[in-house]
C-alpha positions in Angstrom: -8.0 48.9 62.2 -10.6 51.1 61.7 -14.3 51.1 61.3 -16.4 53.5 59.3 -17.5 55.0 56.0 -15.2 58.1 55.7 -12.1 58.2 53.5 -9.9 59.8 56.2 -8.7 57.7 59.2 -9.4 60.7 61.7 -13.0 60.4 60.8 -13.4 56.9 61.6 -13.5 54.7 64.7 -10.2 52.7 65.9 -10.9 49.1 66.6 -7.3 47.9 67.3 -3.8 48.0 66.3 -1.3 45.3 65.2 2.1 45.5 63.6 3.6 43.5 60.6 7.2 42.9 61.1 10.1 41.0 59.3 9.8 43.1 56.0 12.9 43.2 53.9 14.2 46.4 52.5 12.8 46.8 49.0 12.1 49.9 46.6 9.0 51.8 47.2 5.9 50.0 45.7 7.6 46.6 45.4 6.4 44.8 48.7 3.1 43.4 48.4 0.9 43.1 51.5 -2.2 41.1 51.5 -4.8 42.0 54.1 -7.8 39.7 54.7 -10.9 40.4 57.0 -12.9 37.5 58.3 -15.9 37.7 60.6 -17.6 34.7 62.1 -21.2 34.0 63.2 -20.3 35.4 66.6 -19.3 38.7 65.3 -15.5 38.1 66.0 -13.4 40.0 63.5 -10.1 38.5 62.4 -7.7 40.9 60.3 -4.6 39.2 58.9 -1.9 40.9 57.0 0.9 39.0 55.2 4.1 40.0 53.2 3.7 37.9 50.0 7.4 38.1 49.5 8.7 36.8 52.9 5.5 35.0 54.2 5.8 37.1 57.5 2.3 37.2 58.9 0.4 39.0 61.7 -3.1 39.0 62.7 -5.6 40.4 65.5 -8.8 39.3 66.9 -11.4 42.0 67.7 -14.6 40.7 69.6 -18.0 42.3 70.1 -17.1 43.7 73.5 -13.8 45.2 72.4 -14.4 48.7 71.5 -17.1 48.0 68.8 -19.6 50.5 67.8 -23.3 50.3 68.8 -26.1 50.1 66.2 -26.8 53.8 67.0 -23.1 54.7 66.6 -23.1 52.9 63.2 -26.3 54.9 62.0 -24.9 58.1 62.9 -21.5 57.4 61.0 -23.6 56.5 58.1 -25.5 59.7 58.1 -22.3 61.8 58.7 -20.8 59.9 55.6 -23.9 60.9 53.6 -23.8 64.5 54.8 -20.0 65.0 54.0 -20.1 62.8 50.8 -19.1 65.9 48.6 -16.3 66.8 50.8 -15.1 63.2 51.2 -15.2 62.7 47.3 -12.8 65.7 47.0 -10.5 64.2 49.7 -10.6 60.8 48.0 -9.6 62.2 44.4 -7.1 64.3 46.0 -5.4 61.4 47.6 -5.8 59.1 44.5 -4.2 61.9 42.3 -1.4 62.1 44.8 -0.9 58.2 44.8 -0.8 58.3 41.0 1.9 61.0 40.8 4.1 59.1 43.6 3.6 55.9 41.7 4.8 57.2 38.3 7.7 59.1 39.8 9.2 56.1 41.9 8.4 53.7 39.1 10.5 55.8 36.8 13.2 56.2 39.5 13.4 52.4 39.9 13.5 51.8 36.1 16.5 54.2 35.6 18.5 52.2 38.1 17.5 49.0 36.3 20.5 48.3 34.1 18.8 45.2 32.7 15.8 47.3 31.6 15.2 50.9 30.9 18.4 51.9 32.5 20.4 49.9 30.2 18.7 51.2 27.0 19.6 55.0 27.9 22.9 56.8 28.0 24.0 58.7 30.9 23.4 62.0 29.1 19.8 61.0 28.5 19.1 59.8 32.0 20.3 62.9 33.6 17.4 65.3 32.7 15.0 62.5 33.9 16.8 62.1 37.2 16.5 65.8 37.8 12.9 65.8 37.0 12.2 62.9 39.4 14.4 64.5 42.2 12.5 67.8 41.7 9.0 65.9 41.8 9.8 63.9 44.8 10.9 67.1 46.6 7.9 68.9 45.6 5.8 66.1 47.0 7.7 66.1 50.3 7.4 70.0 50.5 3.6 70.0 49.6 1.9 67.2 51.7 -1.3 69.3 51.6 -1.4 70.1 48.0 -4.9 70.4 46.6 -6.2 68.3 43.6 -5.7 71.2 41.1 -1.9 71.5 42.1 -1.3 67.7 42.0 -3.0 67.4 38.5 -0.7 70.2 37.2 2.4 68.4 38.8 1.4 65.1 37.1 0.8 66.9 33.7 4.4 68.7 34.0 6.0 65.4 35.0 4.3 63.3 32.2 5.3 66.0 29.6 9.0 65.9 30.9 9.0 62.1 30.3 7.8 62.3 26.7 11.4 62.6 25.2 12.6 59.5 26.9 9.4 57.5 26.2 9.9 58.4 22.4 13.4 57.3 22.6 12.6 54.0 24.2 9.9 53.5 21.7 12.1 54.1 18.8 14.8 51.8 20.2 12.5 49.0 21.0 11.1 49.2 17.5 14.5 49.1 16.2 15.5 45.9 18.3 12.2 44.3 17.0 13.2 44.9 13.4 16.6 43.7 14.0 15.4 40.5 15.7 13.0 39.8 12.8 15.9 40.4 10.3 18.2 37.9 12.3 15.4 35.3 12.5 14.8 35.5 8.8 18.6 35.0 8.1 18.5 32.0 10.4 15.6 30.6 8.5 17.4 31.0 5.1 20.4 29.4 6.6 18.4 26.5 7.7 16.9 26.1 4.1 20.4 26.2 2.6 21.5 23.5 5.0 18.5 21.4 4.2 19.2 21.7 0.4 23.0 20.7 1.0 21.7 17.5 3.0 19.4 16.6 0.3 22.3 16.7 -2.4 
């Protein structure tokens, strides 16, 4: 748990450490961890983390005399945050861009493995180039942990462009399925009307 105004952990003040255990193995992005911060009238900070899937919970209490910053230290850190605001914005934008790319890549990876969803709507031949693009993008992310904002944006644009054909295929098949479902529903309605007419006779 850190205290401060800066986007990077290294630029903030460490208050304490605690660990959330008992997490079940799950695909990236699936676990949902809820973190809450409560501070009472005595200035005691309670931080709680809970895995919404398993109910596993852990918490830490941080008191006023436990490595807390003084008013002077807080003021200094606020001034530093203002001084480096432009630099911090660039860091934040770069981090967000990387997160967006990772989220899209792993979402597609998980969807391809879901035979009841996207994975079941595509042939193996259609999946192969997507798998290659996903693997190549993950490899690029692993090899370029310090990539700048422009490089990340370019990589995301390339990934999105590579996904366009499969999105077009899925859109077309979903549309065809909806049309078929509408036709089937219409046929069922006609059959129901015919049965009603026979019952009246």
